[in-house]
C-alpha positions as CSV (number, residue, x, y, z in Angstrom):
1,M,85.5,37.8,137.6
2,T,83.4,39.1,140.5
3,L,82.1,42.6,140.4
4,H,82.6,44.5,143.6
5,V,80.0,47.2,144.3
6,M,80.0,49.9,147.0
7,Q,76.8,51.7,147.9
8,T,76.6,54.8,150.1
9,L,73.6,56.5,151.8
10,V,73.7,59.8,153.5
11,L,70.6,60.9,155.3
12,A,69.8,63.9,157.6
13,T,66.4,64.6,159.3
14,H,65.1,67.3,161.5
15,T,61.7,66.7,163.2
16,Y,59.8,68.5,165.9
17,R,56.5,68.5,167.7
18,D,54.7,71.1,169.8
19,V,54.9,70.6,173.5
20,I,54.2,72.9,176.5
21,G,56.8,75.6,176.5
22,G,57.8,75.3,172.8
23,K,58.9,72.5,170.5
24,A,60.7,69.2,171.2
25,K,63.3,68.7,168.4
26,A,65.3,65.8,167.0
27,D,68.2,66.0,164.6
28,I,69.5,62.7,163.2
29,A,72.3,62.1,160.7
30,T,73.1,58.8,159.1
31,L,76.0,57.6,156.9
32,T,75.8,54.0,155.6
33,L,78.3,52.1,153.4
34,D,77.6,48.7,151.8
35,Y,80.3,46.8,150.0
36,V,79.5,43.7,147.9
37,V,82.4,41.3,148.6
38,A,80.9,38.4,146.6
39,P,77.5,37.4,145.4
40,G,75.4,36.9,148.5
41,W,77.9,38.5,150.9
42,V,77.8,42.2,151.8
43,A,80.0,44.0,154.4
44,F,78.5,47.2,155.8
45,A,79.3,50.0,158.2
46,E,76.8,52.6,159.6
47,L,77.4,55.8,161.6
48,D,74.4,57.5,163.2
49,H,74.5,60.7,165.2
50,F,71.4,62.1,167.1
51,K,70.6,65.2,169.1
52,L,67.3,65.5,171.0
53,R,66.1,68.7,172.7
54,A,63.0,69.6,174.7
55,P,62.1,72.9,176.4
56,A,62.5,72.9,180.2
57,Q,58.8,73.6,180.8
58,A,57.9,70.4,178.9
59,I,60.0,68.2,181.2
60,S,59.0,69.8,184.5
61,P,57.8,67.3,187.1
62,A,54.2,68.5,186.7
63,T,53.9,68.1,182.9
64,G,56.8,66.0,181.7
65,L,55.4,62.5,181.1
66,Q,51.9,63.8,180.2
67,T,53.4,66.2,177.6
68,T,56.0,64.2,175.9
69,G,54.8,60.6,176.5
70,V,58.5,59.6,177.1
71,D,60.1,58.6,180.4
72,I,62.5,61.5,180.9
73,Y,63.2,60.5,184.5
74,G,65.9,58.0,183.6
75,D,68.6,60.5,184.9
76,R,68.0,60.0,188.7
77,D,70.1,63.1,189.5
78,G,67.6,65.4,187.9
79,L,65.5,66.0,184.8
80,N,67.2,65.9,181.5
81,G,65.3,66.4,178.3
82,N,68.4,66.9,176.1
83,N,70.3,63.9,174.8
84,H,72.9,63.3,172.1
85,G,75.0,60.4,171.0
86,T,76.7,58.4,168.2
87,V,76.1,54.8,167.2
88,V,78.5,52.8,165.1
89,V,77.4,49.5,163.5
90,I,79.7,47.2,161.6
91,G,78.8,43.8,160.2
92,T,78.2,41.5,157.3
93,K,75.0,40.2,155.6
94,L,74.8,36.8,154.0
95,R,72.1,35.8,151.6
96,F,71.6,32.2,150.6
């Protein structure tokens, strides 16, 4: 008889760093599920959500790249230092 095992991980982080005009902040939450289907075979699912924020002064054309060290000019319609999103990963792991 094979023993099926499920493992769960829940993680939340809040980080910040000082920049011109205040603090740049990042909030990240992760939920991971692993299920042992058989010895050497694991199915997994992961859900990640992130929210990034930066003060307007830190992303101004004069100080943006020098202050944050990140290319914030990816949005060609204007400056945008705030981003958020969700990532879902589903897969299997095989170990021989």
